N, CA and C atoms as an extended XYZ file, in Angstrom:
348
Properties=species:S:1:pos:R:3:atomname:S:1:resname:S:1:resid:I:1 pbc="F F F"
N         9.506        2.552       16.222 N   MET     1
C        10.885        3.088       15.985 CA  MET     1
C        10.798        4.688       16.285 C   MET     1
N        11.746        5.073       16.966 N   LYS     2
C        11.862        6.608       17.283 CA  LYS     2
C        13.069        7.062       16.683 C   LYS     2
N        12.617        8.431       16.295 N   THR     3
C        13.664        9.384       15.581 CA  THR     3
C        14.113       10.353       16.491 C   THR     3
N        15.084       11.090       16.055 N   LEU     4
C        15.589       12.210       16.945 CA  LEU     4
C        14.695       13.294       16.758 C   LEU     4
N        13.727       13.442       15.599 N   THR     5
C        13.083       14.472       15.531 CA  THR     5
C        11.497       14.190       15.898 C   THR     5
N        11.090       13.072       16.617 N   SER     6
C         9.868       12.839       17.232 CA  SER     6
C         8.839       12.759       16.075 C   SER     6
N         9.175       12.086       15.040 N   CYS     7
C         7.994       12.103       13.870 CA  CYS     7
C         6.838       11.260       14.310 C   CYS     7
N         5.685       11.839       14.150 N   LEU     8
C         4.473       11.179       14.351 CA  LEU     8
C         4.348        9.955       13.739 C   LEU     8
N         4.507        9.717       12.314 N   PHE     9
C         4.494        8.724       11.603 CA  PHE     9
C         5.580        7.411       12.047 C   PHE     9
N         6.561        7.818       12.525 N   CYS    10
C         7.440        7.030       13.083 CA  CYS    10
C         7.087        6.180       14.362 C   CYS    10
N         6.221        6.808       15.045 N   GLU    11
C         5.632        6.417       16.364 CA  GLU    11
C         4.297        5.928       16.412 C   GLU    11
N         3.537        5.669       15.346 N   VAL    12
C         2.228        5.101       15.195 CA  VAL    12
C         2.208        3.765       15.894 C   VAL    12
N         1.422        3.681       17.018 N   PRO    13
C         1.256        2.306       17.514 CA  PRO    13
C         0.618        1.292       16.769 C   PRO    13
N         1.205       -0.202       17.111 N   ASP    14
C         0.547       -1.147       16.125 CA  ASP    14
C        -0.948       -1.253       16.056 C   ASP    14
N        -1.463       -0.999       17.291 N   ASN    15
C        -2.999       -1.111       17.401 CA  ASN    15
C        -3.775       -0.146       16.456 C   ASN    15
N        -3.211        0.939       15.927 N   LEU    16
C        -3.822        1.896       14.942 CA  LEU    16
C        -3.525        1.456       13.684 C   LEU    16
N        -2.545        0.578       13.168 N   GLN    17
C        -2.111        0.084       12.016 CA  GLN    17
C        -3.219       -1.099       11.505 C   GLN    17
N        -3.861       -0.595       10.355 N   ILE    18
C        -4.882       -1.391        9.803 CA  ILE    18
C        -4.399       -2.397        9.106 C   ILE    18
N        -3.468       -2.336        8.162 N   LEU    19
C        -2.831       -3.341        7.443 CA  LEU    19
C        -1.152       -3.106        7.409 C   LEU    19
N        -0.388       -4.119        7.201 N   GLY    20
C         1.001       -3.725        7.077 CA  GLY    20
C         1.861       -4.803        6.530 C   GLY    20
N         2.942       -4.482        6.198 N   ASN    21
C         3.970       -5.487        5.767 CA  ASN    21
C         5.253       -5.021        6.151 C   ASN    21
N         6.533       -5.568        5.764 N   ASN    22
C         7.645       -5.362        6.203 CA  ASN    22
C         8.165       -3.879        6.065 C   ASN    22
N         7.641       -3.239        5.000 N   GLU    23
C         8.085       -2.004        4.386 CA  GLU    23
C         7.149       -0.683        4.663 C   GLU    23
N         5.820       -1.079        5.010 N   ALA    24
C         5.052        0.249        5.051 CA  ALA    24
C         3.784       -0.451        5.977 C   ALA    24
N         2.817        0.416        6.375 N   PHE    25
C         1.686        0.177        6.871 CA  PHE    25
C         0.422        1.053        6.655 C   PHE    25
N        -0.675        0.896        7.015 N   VAL    26
C        -2.122        1.650        6.614 CA  VAL    26
C        -2.567        2.162        7.842 C   VAL    26
N        -3.007        3.450        8.052 N   ILE    27
C        -3.804        4.039        9.107 CA  ILE    27
C        -4.888        4.862        8.571 C   ILE    27
N        -5.902        4.949        9.244 N   GLU    28
C        -6.831        6.146        8.780 CA  GLU    28
C        -6.375        7.491        9.203 C   GLU    28
N        -6.754        8.370        8.236 N   ASP    29
C        -6.331        9.725        8.501 CA  ASP    29
C        -6.827       10.467        9.478 C   ASP    29
N        -6.219       11.118       10.575 N   LYS    30
C        -6.845       11.765       11.645 CA  LYS    30
C        -7.637       12.886       11.177 C   LYS    30
N        -7.375       13.407       10.001 N   TYR    31
C        -8.297       14.670        9.607 CA  TYR    31
C        -8.752       14.395        8.231 C   TYR    31
N        -9.688       13.184        7.977 N   PRO    32
C       -10.150       12.763        6.755 CA  PRO    32
C       -10.879       13.813        5.718 C   PRO    32
N       -10.479       13.610        4.510 N   ILE    33
C       -11.327       14.355        3.545 CA  ILE    33
C       -12.737       13.904        3.215 C   ILE    33
N       -12.634       12.351        3.267 N   THR    34
C       -13.809       11.657        3.147 CA  THR    34
C       -13.790       10.409        4.313 C   THR    34
N       -14.933        9.859        4.576 N   LYS    35
C       -14.924        8.810        5.594 CA  LYS    35
C       -13.992        7.663        5.085 C   LYS    35
N       -13.265        7.080        6.037 N   ARG    36
C       -12.318        6.063        5.728 CA  ARG    36
C       -11.042        6.522        4.729 C   ARG    36
N       -10.768        7.769        4.775 N   HIS    37
C        -9.482        8.244        4.231 CA  HIS    37
C        -8.394        7.592        4.764 C   HIS    37
N        -7.567        6.824        4.122 N   SER    38
C        -6.440        6.169        4.685 CA  SER    38
C        -5.152        6.672        4.349 C   SER    38
N        -3.982        6.375        4.926 N   LEU    39
C        -2.666        6.871        4.770 CA  LEU    39
C        -1.773        5.609        4.603 C   LEU    39
N        -1.032        5.425        3.478 N   ILE    40
C         0.016        4.366        3.368 CA  ILE    40
C         1.205        4.909        3.843 C   ILE    40
N         2.053        4.461        4.756 N   ILE    41
C         3.069        5.142        5.316 CA  ILE    41
C         4.454        4.091        5.414 C   ILE    41
N         5.370        4.435        4.622 N   PRO    42
C         6.722        3.537        4.911 CA  PRO    42
C         7.092        3.497        6.325 C   PRO    42
N         7.719        2.321        6.448 N   ARG    43
C         8.225        2.286        8.087 CA  ARG    43
C         9.679        3.058        8.010 C   ARG    43
N        10.492        3.166        6.976 N   ARG    44
C        11.648        3.764        7.140 CA  ARG    44
C        11.452        5.389        6.938 C   ARG    44
N        11.816        6.268        7.753 N   HIS    45
C        11.597        7.616        7.692 CA  HIS    45
C        12.432        8.166        6.703 C   HIS    45
N        11.485        9.022        5.748 N   PHE    46
C        12.117        9.763        4.660 CA  PHE    46
C        11.035       10.682        4.216 C   PHE    46
N        11.346       11.731        3.514 N   SER    47
C        10.217       12.716        3.395 CA  SER    47
C         9.640       12.599        2.083 C   SER    47
N        10.462       12.509        0.963 N   ASP    48
C        10.232       12.528       -0.411 CA  ASP    48
C         9.718       11.082       -0.874 C   ASP    48
N         8.486       11.178       -1.437 N   PHE    49
C         8.196        9.899       -2.021 CA  PHE    49
C         9.062        9.476       -3.155 C   PHE    49
N         9.813       10.124       -3.838 N   PHE    50
C        10.847        9.767       -4.877 CA  PHE    50
C        12.050        9.267       -4.172 C   PHE    50
N        12.092        9.298       -2.859 N   GLU    51
C        13.420        8.523       -2.148 CA  GLU    51
C        13.075        7.217       -1.696 C   GLU    51
N        11.940        6.706       -2.157 N   ALA    52
C        11.573        5.252       -1.820 CA  ALA    52
C        12.619        4.329       -2.686 C   ALA    52
N        12.686        3.279       -1.992 N   ASN    53
C        13.428        2.262       -2.855 CA  ASN    53
C        12.481        1.286       -3.663 C   ASN    53
N        12.898        0.501       -4.338 N   GLU    54
C        11.979       -0.523       -5.215 CA  GLU    54
C        11.118       -1.364       -4.174 C   GLU    54
N        11.689       -1.928       -3.195 N   GLN    55
C        11.108       -2.686       -2.248 CA  GLN    55
C         9.882       -1.784       -1.572 C   GLN    55
N        10.187       -0.734       -1.355 N   GLU    56
C         9.251        0.290       -0.636 CA  GLU    56
C         7.965        0.743       -1.543 C   GLU    56
N         8.455        0.876       -2.725 N   TYR    57
C         7.367        1.194       -3.895 CA  TYR    57
C         6.550       -0.012       -3.923 C   TYR    57
N         7.005       -1.192       -4.145 N   ALA    58
C         6.164       -2.438       -4.291 CA  ALA    58
C         5.180       -2.641       -3.230 C   ALA    58
N         5.819       -2.410       -1.859 N   ALA    59
C         5.098       -2.580       -0.611 CA  ALA    59
C         3.781       -1.617       -0.628 C   ALA    59
N         4.284       -0.456       -0.885 N   ILE    60
C         3.302        0.620       -0.904 CA  ILE    60
C         2.095        0.402       -1.903 C   ILE    60
N         2.486        0.035       -2.983 N   LEU    61
C         1.457       -0.377       -4.144 CA  LEU    61
C         0.695       -1.507       -3.587 C   LEU    61
N         1.261       -2.477       -2.940 N   GLY    62
C         0.522       -3.661       -2.650 CA  GLY    62
C        -0.499       -3.158       -1.293 C   GLY    62
N        -0.107       -2.399       -0.557 N   LEU    63
C        -0.907       -2.059        0.404 CA  LEU    63
C        -2.151       -0.949       -0.044 C   LEU    63
N        -1.775       -0.310       -0.949 N   LEU    64
C        -2.883        0.558       -1.839 CA  LEU    64
C        -3.974       -0.243       -2.385 C   LEU    64
N        -3.546       -1.294       -3.050 N   LYS    65
C        -4.661       -2.242       -3.453 CA  LYS    65
C        -5.249       -2.896       -2.384 C   LYS    65
N        -4.490       -3.558       -1.719 N   GLN    66
C        -5.204       -4.217       -0.296 CA  GLN    66
C        -6.269       -3.252        0.373 C   GLN    66
N        -5.821       -2.202        0.585 N   ARG    67
C        -6.831       -1.295        1.301 CA  ARG    67
C        -8.054       -0.631        0.320 C   ARG    67
N        -7.844       -0.695       -0.760 N   LYS    68
C        -8.883       -0.205       -1.772 CA  LYS    68
C        -9.922       -1.305       -1.819 C   LYS    68
N        -9.374       -2.610       -1.952 N   GLN    69
C       -10.292       -3.845       -1.904 CA  GLN    69
C       -11.039       -3.786       -0.544 C   GLN    69
N       -10.239       -3.646        0.682 N   GLN    70
C       -10.917       -3.726        1.999 CA  GLN    70
C       -11.975       -2.740        1.843 C   GLN    70
N       -11.747       -1.543        1.401 N   LEU    71
C       -12.906       -0.406        1.531 CA  LEU    71
C       -13.874       -0.761        0.772 C   LEU    71
N       -13.718       -1.262       -0.324 N   LEU    72
C       -15.065       -1.738       -1.419 CA  LEU    72
C       -15.827       -2.714       -0.761 C   LEU    72
N       -15.211       -3.506        0.238 N   GLU    73
C       -16.025       -4.547        0.874 CA  GLU    73
C       -16.695       -4.094        2.184 C   GLU    73
N       -16.011       -3.128        2.580 N   LEU    74
C       -16.659       -2.569        3.861 CA  LEU    74
C       -17.969       -1.462        3.471 C   LEU    74
N       -17.691       -0.842        2.341 N   ASP    75
C       -18.793        0.175        2.069 CA  ASP    75
C       -19.106        0.131        0.603 C   ASP    75
N       -20.267       -0.262        0.307 N   ASP    76
C       -20.785       -0.358       -1.137 CA  ASP    76
C       -21.135        0.893       -1.720 C   ASP    76
N       -21.097        2.059       -0.935 N   LYS    77
C       -21.213        3.390       -1.599 CA  LYS    77
C       -20.144        3.884       -2.211 C   LYS    77
N       -18.925        3.435       -2.010 N   ILE    78
C       -17.699        3.779       -2.654 CA  ILE    78
C       -17.689        3.579       -4.098 C   ILE    78
N       -17.588        4.614       -4.899 N   LYS    79
C       -17.670        4.476       -6.407 CA  LYS    79
C       -16.239        4.796       -6.947 C   LYS    79
N       -15.600        5.436       -6.232 N   GLY    80
C       -14.037        5.791       -6.773 CA  GLY    80
C       -13.136        6.159       -5.769 C   GLY    80
N       -11.904        6.561       -6.116 N   PHE    81
C       -10.804        6.927       -5.119 CA  PHE    81
C        -9.955        7.864       -5.842 C   PHE    81
N        -9.381        8.755       -4.808 N   ASN    82
C        -8.366        9.613       -5.145 CA  ASN    82
C        -7.075        9.060       -4.576 C   ASN    82
N        -5.912        9.102       -5.253 N   VAL    83
C        -4.646        8.723       -4.630 CA  VAL    83
C        -3.826        9.902       -4.697 C   VAL    83
N        -3.131       10.248       -3.717 N   GLY    84
C        -2.369       11.481       -3.713 CA  GLY    84
C        -1.077       11.498       -2.944 C   GLY    84
N        -0.033       12.207       -3.358 N   VAL    85
C         1.075       12.341       -2.520 CA  VAL    85
C         1.503       13.727       -2.567 C   VAL    85
N         1.818       14.524       -1.489 N   ASN    86
C         2.249       15.769       -1.410 CA  ASN    86
C         3.670       15.630       -0.992 C   ASN    86
N         4.602       16.328       -1.813 N   ILE    87
C         5.938       16.268       -1.519 CA  ILE    87
C         6.604       17.820       -1.287 C   ILE    87
N         6.863       17.948        0.062 N   GLY    88
C         7.217       19.355        0.495 CA  GLY    88
C         6.351       20.142        0.888 C   GLY    88
N         6.763       21.082        1.868 N   LYS    89
C         5.719       22.079        2.497 CA  LYS    89
C         4.806       22.700        1.731 C   LYS    89
N         5.552       23.209        0.481 N   VAL    90
C         4.932       24.245       -0.298 CA  VAL    90
C         3.964       23.314       -1.306 C   VAL    90
N         3.924       22.135       -1.384 N   ALA    91
C         2.955       21.198       -1.836 CA  ALA    91
C         1.930       20.618       -0.957 C   ALA    91
N         1.893       21.173        0.371 N   GLY    92
C         0.925       20.826        1.363 CA  GLY    92
C         1.348       19.707        2.239 C   GLY    92
N         2.550       19.169        2.126 N   GLN    93
C         2.882       18.207        3.035 CA  GLN    93
C         3.262       18.781        4.386 C   GLN    93
N         2.368       18.270        5.422 N   ALA    94
C         2.248       18.885        6.733 CA  ALA    94
C         3.461       17.932        7.802 C   ALA    94
N         3.098       16.561        7.341 N   ILE    95
C         4.168       15.976        8.388 CA  ILE    95
C         5.427       15.461        7.193 C   ILE    95
N         6.634       15.714        7.456 N   LEU    96
C         7.576       15.398        6.595 CA  LEU    96
C         8.149       14.010        6.649 C   LEU    96
N         7.148       13.024        6.697 N   HIS    97
C         7.439       11.614        6.447 CA  HIS    97
C         6.738       10.986        5.362 C   HIS    97
N         7.218       10.531        4.333 N   CYS    98
C         6.474       10.257        3.079 CA  CYS    98
C         4.957        9.356        3.613 C   CYS    98
N         4.063        9.782        2.711 N   HIS    99
C         2.923        8.948        3.203 CA  HIS    99
C         1.937        9.373        1.827 C   HIS    99
N         0.975        8.368        1.645 N   ILE   100
C         0.369        8.348        0.264 CA  ILE   100
C        -1.271        8.399        0.787 C   ILE   100
N        -1.992        9.160        0.299 N   HIS   101
C        -3.415        9.284        0.527 CA  HIS   101
C        -4.284        8.439       -0.253 C   HIS   101
N        -5.056        7.578        0.393 N   LEU   102
C        -5.996        6.895       -0.538 CA  LEU   102
C        -7.466        7.358        0.150 C   LEU   102
N        -8.224        7.917       -0.790 N   ILE   103
C        -9.233        8.738       -0.463 CA  ILE   103
C       -10.576        8.214       -1.097 C   ILE   103
N       -11.358        7.497       -0.397 N   PRO   104
C       -12.659        6.829       -1.132 CA  PRO   104
C       -13.506        7.989       -1.458 C   PRO   104
N       -14.277        7.784       -2.703 N   ARG   105
C       -15.315        8.840       -3.146 CA  ARG   105
C       -16.591        8.150       -3.264 C   ARG   105
N       -17.620        8.808       -2.931 N   ARG   106
C       -18.941        8.341       -3.008 CA  ARG   106
C       -19.861        9.226       -3.859 C   ARG   106
N       -20.773        8.900       -4.543 N   THR   107
C       -21.716        9.965       -5.455 CA  THR   107
C       -22.288       10.933       -4.426 C   THR   107
N       -22.072       12.227       -4.948 N   GLY   108
C       -22.997       13.208       -4.066 CA  GLY   108
C       -22.256       13.544       -2.892 C   GLY   108
N       -21.176       13.121       -2.356 N   GLU   109
C       -20.601       13.574       -1.106 CA  GLU   109
C       -19.834       14.917       -1.396 C   GLU   109
N       -19.509       15.558       -0.370 N   ILE   110
C       -18.659       16.825       -0.582 CA  ILE   110
C       -17.658       16.696        0.251 C   ILE   110
N       -16.411       16.402       -0.411 N   PRO   111
C       -15.204       16.105        0.488 CA  PRO   111
C       -14.666       17.423        1.168 C   PRO   111
N       -14.153       17.458        2.198 N   ASN   112
C       -13.644       18.122        3.044 CA  ASN   112
C       -12.173       18.580        2.521 C   ASN   112
N       -11.780       19.344        1.593 N   TRP   113
C       -10.599       19.667        1.109 CA  TRP   113
C        -9.989       20.738        1.843 C   TRP   113
N       -10.556       21.234        2.900 N   GLY   114
C       -10.034       22.467        3.513 CA  GLY   114
C        -8.700       22.228        4.167 C   GLY   114
N        -8.070       23.434        4.377 N   GLN   115
C        -6.809       23.441        5.183 CA  GLN   115
C        -7.038       23.911        6.754 C   GLN   115
N        -6.730       23.236        7.606 N   ASP   116
C        -6.822       23.795        8.981 CA  ASP   116
C        -5.911       24.615        9.506 C   ASP   116
């Protein structure tokens, strides 16, 4: 799906999508905070998480759960997760297309929380 603003998340190729459904998909973050940091991205273009409709919320939550389980099966060192949403530039949202971060956490690791 192309947009007039040429949104990066509207143009993610299918081969980079790890999981997906009719409303959203999952990719690995290009600038991960930890290994296998994932993004859950609605297919419809909107910037604010609170603009999602009920179908999109359900689809996003389903993919969060699926990806969490997938990551636990891939990496037995994962002991927890951070789930985060930045809404607006002032809150750190760099790409103004809604996306949810799923950040796996391992004992003793030092996450890269820095801003580039």
